[in-house]
Structure formats: C-alpha cells, structure tokens
NUGU-174759 format. One record per residue (C-alpha): residue number from 1; residue in three letters; y, z, x. Coordinates in nm, 2 decimals. Last residue first. Layout:
N
k r py pz px
NUM ALA Y Z X
...
END
This chain:
418
k r py pz px
418 PRO 0.88 2.26 1.15
417 ARG 0.79 2.02 1.39
416 ALA 0.98 1.69 1.35
415 GLY 1.32 1.86 1.38
414 SER 1.57 1.62 1.44
413 LYS 1.52 1.63 1.82
412 ARG 1.18 1.63 1.80
411 PRO 1.18 1.29 1.60
410 ALA 1.39 1.14 1.88
409 ALA 1.17 1.17 2.17
408 THR 0.91 0.96 2.06
407 ARG 1.16 0.63 2.02
406 ARG 1.38 0.74 2.34
405 SER 1.06 0.75 2.52
404 SER 0.91 0.42 2.42
403 ALA 0.99 0.15 2.66
402 VAL 0.92 -0.17 2.48
401 ARG 0.63 -0.37 2.64
400 PRO 0.48 -0.33 2.28
399 TYR 0.08 -0.48 2.33
398 SER -0.07 -0.79 2.29
397 THR -0.38 -0.86 2.12
396 LEU -0.29 -0.88 1.74
395 VAL 0.02 -1.07 1.82
394 ARG -0.19 -1.30 2.07
393 TRP -0.44 -1.36 1.82
392 LEU -0.20 -1.47 1.51
391 ALA -0.34 -1.78 1.46
390 LEU -0.71 -1.70 1.53
389 VAL -0.64 -1.41 1.28
388 SER -0.49 -1.64 1.04
387 LEU -0.78 -1.83 1.09
386 LEU -1.00 -1.58 1.00
385 SER -0.83 -1.50 0.68
384 ALA -0.87 -1.82 0.54
383 ALA -1.25 -1.84 0.58
382 GLY -1.30 -1.53 0.43
381 ALA -1.10 -1.64 0.15
380 ALA -1.27 -1.97 0.15
379 GLY -1.57 -1.76 0.16
378 VAL -1.49 -1.54 -0.15
377 VAL -1.40 -1.87 -0.35
376 LEU -1.72 -2.02 -0.28
375 GLY -1.94 -1.75 -0.40
374 PRO -1.71 -1.78 -0.72
373 ALA -1.84 -2.14 -0.75
372 ALA -1.54 -2.39 -0.79
371 VAL -1.26 -2.54 -1.03
370 GLU -1.15 -2.20 -1.23
369 GLY -1.21 -2.02 -0.93
368 LEU -0.92 -2.16 -0.74
367 ALA -0.67 -2.07 -0.99
366 GLY -0.84 -1.67 -0.97
365 GLY -0.83 -1.69 -0.57
364 GLY -0.46 -1.85 -0.60
363 ALA -0.36 -1.54 -0.84
362 ALA -0.52 -1.31 -0.54
361 PHE -0.40 -1.48 -0.29
360 VAL 0.02 -1.43 -0.45
359 GLY -0.05 -1.06 -0.56
358 GLN -0.13 -1.00 -0.21
357 ALA 0.11 -1.14 -0.04
356 THR 0.39 -1.01 -0.27
355 MET 0.19 -0.65 -0.22
354 THR 0.20 -0.68 0.18
353 GLY 0.55 -0.88 0.16
352 THR 0.71 -0.61 -0.01
351 LEU 0.52 -0.32 0.17
350 ALA 0.68 -0.46 0.49
349 LEU 1.00 -0.50 0.41
348 GLY 1.02 -0.18 0.26
347 PHE 0.92 -0.05 0.62
346 ALA 1.18 -0.28 0.78
345 GLN 1.39 -0.15 0.50
344 GLY 1.34 0.25 0.59
343 ARG 1.37 0.16 0.95
342 ASN 1.71 -0.04 1.00
341 GLY 1.87 0.25 1.24
340 GLU 1.56 0.27 1.44
339 PRO 1.60 -0.10 1.51
338 VAL 1.19 -0.21 1.45
337 VAL 1.01 -0.33 1.75
336 GLU 0.86 0.04 1.89
335 LEU 0.75 0.14 1.52
334 PHE 0.54 -0.22 1.46
333 ARG 0.38 -0.14 1.81
332 ARG 0.26 0.23 1.66
331 ALA 0.09 0.13 1.36
330 LEU -0.04 -0.24 1.48
329 GLY -0.36 -0.01 1.61
328 LEU -0.36 0.13 1.28
327 GLN -0.39 -0.23 1.10
326 TYR -0.71 -0.30 1.24
325 ALA -0.86 -0.02 0.97
324 VAL -0.85 -0.35 0.75
323 GLY -1.19 -0.40 0.91
322 PHE -1.37 -0.17 0.71
321 GLY -1.31 -0.35 0.36
320 SER -1.47 -0.62 0.51
319 GLY -1.76 -0.41 0.64
318 ALA -1.76 -0.28 0.22
317 LEU -1.78 -0.59 0.11
316 LEU -2.03 -0.75 0.28
315 LEU -2.26 -0.41 0.18
314 ALA -2.11 -0.51 -0.19
313 ALA -2.24 -0.83 -0.17
312 VAL -2.60 -0.76 -0.02
311 VAL -2.66 -0.51 -0.28
310 PRO -2.55 -0.74 -0.58
309 GLY -2.71 -1.00 -0.49
308 PRO -2.63 -1.29 -0.25
307 SER -2.47 -1.62 -0.33
306 LEU -2.57 -1.79 -0.04
305 VAL -2.20 -1.89 0.04
304 PHE -2.11 -1.51 -0.02
303 GLY -2.19 -1.47 0.35
302 LEU -1.88 -1.63 0.49
301 LEU -1.77 -1.30 0.33
300 PRO -1.86 -1.09 0.64
299 ALA -1.65 -1.25 0.88
298 GLY -1.31 -1.28 0.67
297 LEU -1.18 -0.89 0.74
296 LEU -1.41 -0.83 1.03
295 LEU -1.19 -1.07 1.24
294 ALA -0.96 -0.84 1.20
293 LEU -1.11 -0.56 1.34
292 PRO -1.22 -0.72 1.64
291 GLY -0.76 -0.81 1.70
290 ALA -0.68 -0.45 1.62
289 LEU -0.97 -0.32 1.84
288 ARG -0.74 -0.30 2.17
287 GLU -0.50 -0.08 1.94
286 ARG -0.74 0.16 1.88
285 CYS -0.89 0.12 2.22
284 ARG -0.53 0.23 2.35
283 PRO -0.55 0.55 2.08
282 ALA -0.87 0.67 2.12
281 VAL -1.11 0.58 1.87
280 LEU -1.34 0.87 1.63
279 ARG -1.09 0.96 1.42
278 GLY -0.88 0.68 1.29
277 ILE -1.15 0.43 1.37
276 VAL -1.40 0.65 1.16
275 LEU -1.16 0.79 0.91
274 ASP -0.99 0.44 0.82
273 GLY -1.25 0.21 0.83
272 ALA -1.44 0.44 0.60
271 LEU -1.20 0.45 0.32
270 MET -1.15 0.10 0.37
269 GLY -1.52 0.07 0.34
268 LEU -1.52 0.29 0.01
267 ALA -1.24 0.07 -0.11
266 VAL -1.43 -0.22 -0.11
265 ALA -1.78 -0.10 -0.19
264 THR -1.60 0.01 -0.55
263 PHE -1.49 -0.33 -0.59
262 LEU -1.83 -0.46 -0.55
261 MET -1.98 -0.15 -0.75
260 GLY -1.73 -0.23 -1.04
259 ALA -1.86 -0.60 -1.06
258 ALA -2.21 -0.50 -1.02
257 GLY -2.18 -0.47 -1.45
256 PRO -2.23 -0.87 -1.47
255 VAL -2.59 -0.87 -1.29
254 GLY -2.65 -1.24 -1.39
253 ILE -2.55 -1.39 -0.99
252 ARG -2.27 -1.57 -1.18
251 ASP -2.13 -1.25 -1.37
250 ALA -2.14 -1.04 -1.06
249 TYR -1.92 -1.36 -0.92
248 PRO -1.69 -1.35 -1.22
247 VAL -1.59 -1.03 -1.19
246 LEU -1.51 -1.02 -0.83
245 VAL -1.30 -1.34 -0.86
244 GLY -0.97 -1.21 -0.78
243 GLU -1.13 -0.98 -0.48
242 ALA -1.20 -1.29 -0.32
241 GLY -0.84 -1.35 -0.27
240 VAL -0.73 -1.02 -0.15
239 VAL -0.94 -1.15 0.18
238 LEU -0.62 -1.34 0.22
237 ALA -0.38 -1.04 0.17
236 ALA -0.55 -0.86 0.50
235 PRO -0.53 -1.16 0.75
234 LEU -0.21 -1.24 0.60
233 TRP 0.05 -0.98 0.60
232 GLN 0.03 -0.69 0.87
231 ALA -0.05 -0.99 1.17
230 LEU 0.29 -1.12 1.00
229 LEU 0.47 -0.86 0.99
228 SER 0.43 -0.82 1.36
227 SER 0.55 -1.13 1.42
226 ARG 0.82 -1.10 1.25
225 VAL 0.92 -0.79 1.43
224 THR 0.82 -0.95 1.75
223 THR 1.03 -1.25 1.67
222 ARG 1.40 -1.09 1.59
221 ARG 1.50 -1.38 1.26
220 LEU 1.25 -1.15 1.04
219 LEU 1.46 -0.85 1.07
218 GLU 1.82 -1.00 1.04
217 ARG 1.71 -1.18 0.74
216 ASN 1.59 -0.86 0.57
215 VAL 1.94 -0.69 0.71
214 ARG 2.16 -0.98 0.57
213 TRP 1.91 -0.96 0.21
212 THR 1.99 -0.64 0.21
211 GLU 2.31 -0.58 0.28
210 ARG 2.40 -0.87 0.03
209 VAL 2.18 -0.64 -0.26
208 GLY 2.39 -0.30 -0.15
207 GLY 2.71 -0.46 -0.14
206 GLU 2.93 -0.48 0.15
205 ALA 3.18 -0.21 0.21
204 THR 2.98 -0.03 0.45
203 ALA 2.75 0.28 0.33
202 ALA 2.60 0.49 0.64
201 ALA 2.29 0.42 0.81
200 ARG 2.01 0.66 0.86
199 HIS 2.08 0.88 0.60
198 PRO 2.08 1.24 0.66
197 ARG 1.71 1.48 0.65
196 GLU 1.63 1.69 0.30
195 ALA 1.35 1.92 0.42
194 LEU 1.08 1.90 0.16
193 ARG 0.97 2.21 0.00
192 LEU 1.17 2.28 -0.32
191 ARG 1.32 1.92 -0.41
190 LEU 0.97 1.72 -0.30
189 LEU 0.76 1.98 -0.50
188 ALA 0.96 1.96 -0.82
187 ALA 0.96 1.58 -0.83
186 SER 0.60 1.57 -0.74
185 LEU 0.57 1.85 -1.00
184 LEU 0.78 1.65 -1.27
183 CYS 0.62 1.31 -1.22
182 SER 0.27 1.49 -1.22
181 VAL 0.36 1.63 -1.58
180 VAL 0.46 1.29 -1.72
179 THR 0.13 1.12 -1.57
178 VAL -0.04 1.35 -1.82
177 TRP 0.17 1.30 -2.06
176 LEU 0.04 0.96 -2.03
175 ALA -0.32 1.03 -2.07
174 GLY -0.23 1.16 -2.43
173 CYS -0.07 0.85 -2.51
172 PRO -0.36 0.64 -2.40
171 GLY -0.61 0.88 -2.60
170 LEU -0.68 1.24 -2.50
169 VAL -1.04 1.22 -2.45
168 ALA -1.16 0.88 -2.33
167 ILE -0.83 0.80 -2.18
166 LEU -0.85 1.12 -1.96
165 MET -1.22 0.98 -1.84
164 GLY -1.08 0.67 -1.78
163 GLY -0.84 0.78 -1.57
162 ALA -1.04 1.00 -1.37
161 ALA -1.25 0.71 -1.33
160 PHE -1.01 0.48 -1.23
159 GLY -0.85 0.71 -0.98
158 LEU -1.18 0.81 -0.80
157 VAL -1.26 0.50 -0.57
156 GLN -0.95 0.33 -0.62
155 THR -0.74 0.67 -0.58
154 GLY -0.90 0.72 -0.30
153 GLY -0.83 0.42 -0.13
152 ALA -0.49 0.54 -0.15
151 ALA -0.50 0.82 0.01
150 MET -0.71 0.70 0.27
149 SER -0.41 0.45 0.33
148 PHE -0.19 0.83 0.37
147 LEU -0.46 0.91 0.54
146 ALA -0.44 0.65 0.82
145 ARG -0.07 0.67 0.81
144 GLY -0.06 1.01 0.89
143 LEU -0.33 0.93 1.20
142 VAL -0.10 0.68 1.31
141 TYR 0.25 0.91 1.32
140 ARG -0.02 1.19 1.46
139 ASP -0.11 0.95 1.80
138 GLY 0.29 1.03 1.89
137 ASP 0.52 1.16 1.68
136 LEU 0.51 1.30 1.27
135 LEU 0.76 1.43 1.10
134 GLU 1.03 1.18 1.15
133 PRO 0.76 0.87 1.18
132 LEU 0.65 0.93 0.82
131 LEU 1.04 0.95 0.68
130 ALA 1.03 0.55 0.70
129 GLY 0.68 0.54 0.46
128 ARG 0.86 0.74 0.18
127 ALA 1.19 0.61 0.20
126 ALA 1.03 0.27 0.17
125 SER 0.82 0.36 -0.15
124 ALA 1.15 0.48 -0.28
123 VAL 1.33 0.21 -0.21
122 ALA 1.05 -0.03 -0.37
121 GLY 1.02 0.21 -0.64
120 PRO 1.33 0.12 -0.78
119 VAL 1.22 -0.19 -0.92
118 GLY 0.92 0.02 -1.13
117 ALA 1.16 0.08 -1.44
116 VAL 1.25 -0.25 -1.48
115 PHE 0.92 -0.38 -1.52
114 VAL 0.84 -0.07 -1.70
113 LEU 1.06 -0.15 -1.95
112 VAL 1.00 -0.49 -2.01
111 LEU 0.59 -0.41 -2.05
110 MET 0.69 -0.16 -2.28
109 GLY 0.90 -0.39 -2.46
108 VAL 0.65 -0.64 -2.53
107 PRO 0.40 -0.40 -2.63
106 SER 0.66 -0.27 -2.92
105 LEU 0.88 0.04 -2.83
104 LEU 0.87 0.40 -2.95
103 GLY 0.53 0.56 -2.91
102 ALA 0.59 0.87 -2.77
101 ALA 0.38 0.80 -2.46
100 LEU 0.61 0.53 -2.33
99 VAL 0.91 0.70 -2.36
98 ALA 0.78 1.02 -2.19
97 ALA 0.63 0.80 -1.91
96 LEU 0.97 0.60 -1.86
95 VAL 1.14 0.95 -1.80
94 ALA 0.88 1.08 -1.55
93 ARG 0.91 0.76 -1.36
92 ILE 1.27 0.79 -1.38
91 LEU 1.26 1.17 -1.22
90 ASP 1.00 1.07 -0.94
89 TYR 1.22 0.80 -0.88
88 GLY 1.49 1.04 -0.80
87 VAL 1.30 1.29 -0.65
86 MET 1.24 0.99 -0.36
85 VAL 1.56 0.86 -0.32
84 ALA 1.70 1.23 -0.29
83 ARG 1.45 1.30 -0.06
82 PRO 1.55 1.00 0.18
81 PRO 1.86 1.07 0.19
80 TRP 2.06 0.76 0.09
79 ARG 2.18 0.46 0.29
78 ASP 1.88 0.36 0.49
77 ALA 1.63 0.31 0.18
76 TYR 2.00 0.21 0.00
75 ALA 1.87 -0.12 0.20
74 LEU 1.60 -0.22 0.00
73 LEU 1.78 -0.28 -0.28
72 LEU 1.77 -0.69 -0.37
71 THR 1.47 -0.89 -0.17
70 GLY 1.23 -0.54 -0.23
69 GLY 1.34 -0.43 -0.58
68 LEU 1.22 -0.81 -0.61
67 ALA 0.87 -0.78 -0.49
66 HIS 0.84 -0.45 -0.58
65 PRO 0.89 -0.50 -0.94
64 LEU 0.58 -0.71 -0.95
63 PHE 0.34 -0.40 -0.88
62 GLY 0.37 -0.20 -1.23
61 THR 0.35 -0.48 -1.40
60 VAL -0.02 -0.57 -1.29
59 TYR -0.18 -0.35 -1.52
58 ALA 0.07 -0.47 -1.83
57 LEU 0.01 -0.82 -1.74
56 ALA -0.37 -0.76 -1.78
55 GLY -0.34 -0.65 -2.13
54 LEU -0.12 -0.93 -2.18
53 LEU -0.36 -1.17 -2.09
52 PRO -0.62 -1.00 -2.25
51 SER -0.40 -1.05 -2.58
50 GLY -0.53 -0.80 -2.91
49 THR -0.18 -0.70 -2.93
48 GLY -0.16 -0.34 -3.01
47 ALA -0.47 -0.26 -2.82
46 TYR -0.45 -0.45 -2.56
45 VAL -0.10 -0.27 -2.51
44 THR -0.23 0.06 -2.53
43 VAL -0.55 -0.02 -2.31
42 SER -0.30 -0.19 -2.02
41 LEU -0.04 0.12 -2.07
40 ALA -0.32 0.38 -2.03
39 LEU -0.46 0.23 -1.74
38 MET -0.09 0.15 -1.59
37 LYS 0.00 0.55 -1.62
36 VAL -0.32 0.71 -1.49
35 THR -0.30 0.55 -1.17
34 GLU 0.04 0.56 -1.16
33 GLY 0.01 0.95 -1.17
32 GLY -0.27 0.97 -0.94
31 LEU -0.08 0.81 -0.66
30 PHE 0.30 0.98 -0.71
29 LEU 0.07 1.30 -0.73
28 VAL -0.11 1.23 -0.40
27 TYR 0.21 1.12 -0.24
26 GLY 0.35 1.43 -0.32
25 SER 0.05 1.62 -0.15
24 PHE 0.14 1.41 0.17
23 LEU 0.47 1.42 0.20
22 VAL 0.44 1.83 0.14
21 ARG 0.18 1.83 0.42
20 PHE 0.35 1.64 0.62
19 GLN 0.67 1.90 0.64
18 GLY 0.40 2.21 0.70
17 VAL 0.29 2.00 0.98
16 ALA -0.10 2.12 1.13
15 PHE -0.20 1.86 0.82
14 VAL -0.13 1.61 1.14
13 GLU -0.31 1.87 1.37
12 ARG -0.63 1.87 1.16
11 TYR -0.64 1.50 1.15
10 GLY -0.67 1.50 1.53
9 ALA -0.46 1.37 1.83
8 ARG -0.55 1.14 2.11
7 VAL -0.29 1.10 2.38
6 GLN -0.16 0.80 2.40
5 ALA 0.18 0.83 2.21
4 GLU 0.23 1.08 2.51
3 GLU 0.17 0.84 2.79
2 GLN 0.45 0.61 2.68
1 MET 0.69 0.92 2.65
END
C-alpha cells in the first residue's frame, strides 16, 4: 500500500531480514576483493611497464566492461535465476584473480583478461540490485539501498588503505590470492545461504543481445523511466568531473599530500548523507528533499574558484558528497515506474548509465584541466551539476502517481520475509 511505503523503517529492521544479511555480506566481500584486485593489478602493470598510462588503465579496466555488458547482456539478469548469476560471476572472478596472481600473462595480457572477464559483471550487478526489492519492502528497501551505498563509500575510505597494506606486506601477487579467497567465500555464502528465486522473464527465440537492445530502447522510450534515469545519472555524474582534477588541485595550492584527504572527504560526505537522510528523515520528507539535496551536490564546488586551502576544500567536498543522498528520495519512484518483468535489466541499465556517465565526465574534467586551472574545473563541474538539477527539477520534486499496492505486495507473495 502507498501508506506502507511511507512508514519509516530503521536499519535494525533491515538487518533483521536474514536473506538481506546474506546478500549484503556477499556484496561487502565483492567490494573488498575488487578493491584489492584493482590496486594490485595497477601496481603490477606499472612495475612491469613503467608506464603511468598503463598503470592508470589497469585501475579503471575493472569498471569499463560494465558499459559493454550493459549494452549487450543485461537481458540475462531477468532470464537467469539471480543466485546462479551472482555465484557464477564470483567463480569467474576467482579464476581471473588466480591467473593474475600466478603471473602467467604479460601486463597487456592482464589488462585484456580483466576487461573480458569484467563484461558479465554488469549482469551480476543488475541481478543483485533487482533482488533487493524482493527481500525488502516499503521503506526498508530504501534503507537497504542506502546500506549498499554506504558499503561502497566505506570501501573507498577503508579499502584502499587495507589494500595498500596487503600489497606492502604480501606483494601484489600475494594480495591477489586474498582476492581469490574473498571470491570463493562470497560464492559459497550465496550458494549455501541465499534462497534461490526463479527468473523474472522466460527465455525466447530472440538472442540475449537483441533482447537487451530492444528492452533498453523500450525502457528509455518510457517518459517516466527515462526521466528517472536522467535524474539519477546527471547531477551526480557531473560532479565526478571535479574528482578528476583533485590531485593537480592539491599540487596547485602547494599541498600535494592533501589529495588523499580530499578524496576521503568526498567518501565521508557520502557516508554521512546516506546515514543521516536514510535513518533520521521520514520517507515522504526524504522524497521532498531530493531536489534540495541534489542542489547541494554542485553548490559547494563553486567555492573552488577562490582556490581554498586543503581544510576548506575538504569541507566543501564533504558537503557535496552529502548531497548524493538525494538518490534515496528517488529509489522508490524508480522501482514503481519500472516493469516488474524487466526489473533486472532496468537496474542494470541504471548502473551502466551511472558508470558510463561518471567515466565520461571524469575524463572530461581531466581534459579541461589541461587548459584551465584545477579550481576553475571543479567550479565548472559544480555549475554544470546545478544546471542539470534545475533542468530536472520537476522530476526531482514530483512524486509517483502509480498505485503501489501490487508492487509492495508482490515481494511478500514470493517470501520476502524469511
């Protein structure tokens, strides 16, 4: 019921759902393993080639395949049972990390293998995202989304430090064996503790690639879905252009070592936003705050045109990161406008668009930094985000008109409350 979706839940209620605990634990293992893998790969490739460019490509290669998988394979997120998809991808990741740790490939061969093996990751991520509303209903679903976001932010804060320590102690190859273990633990946990659920869409004579293209087009032709996706993608992705020049910004203000603090400030702001808005704000108020919070993404970045010192800059970035919580106000709206039979592909499309847009704008920020001062680039990213929010204001401040009774009732019929 509509009223049920507006009853405030708590994080304790979310973790009371055993199946969510399993899914969340598997996700934390996934994040930790991926962070260590990409750091170790970057160190290995740079040590073997001496090329900063290849070292940087080694780090982003794990993310780029999502764009390819999202345009070719997302139909399988609904065709195949979600548990099988996630467990299968964990096993692929384990084999990949083992091959990398064994040192059997050249640096270029490593990059190619990581790219190819990462393509199915878009399907696994889509299956994970679409499973969440089957486990949690009403406001618990929104808080579950917040917890996944906080886990990702926490990995940025703690994962890089832990990964660096592992590499320092065990070496890159030894750290990669840690990733192998994390992949196998995640696969075992999901296989043994996560209940199997049937696929959402039956396989047809139409190929998976053709179906992915067709359903993506159908989703984007729906005004409500398209506008909701743009609201999720643009305001947040545009500010990522600022992150692409934080290292040169720290160097420009004479404190090169402050770059790490600036990146950490963004992650801490995101963590605080998800925690405060998710826990202390009522569902309806959370939805009403989507527009103002989206404005907070870009507004603090305008201050960078004055070239503030590292402390003020960190506070501005933390404020911007806090604004990412605007997406909590959009979570239920997106769920309600998406066709249930294509839910997996819709969630995959949302993630694919997010990662692609962030990559494009981060590269754009770096390119702009070649001809403009870093502070001006950060300010321009903030201004662009503000303009996108104003253009999408009606979407950010409107509320779904779709009756939600069958949407919220469906998970309970399939055993959402284990």
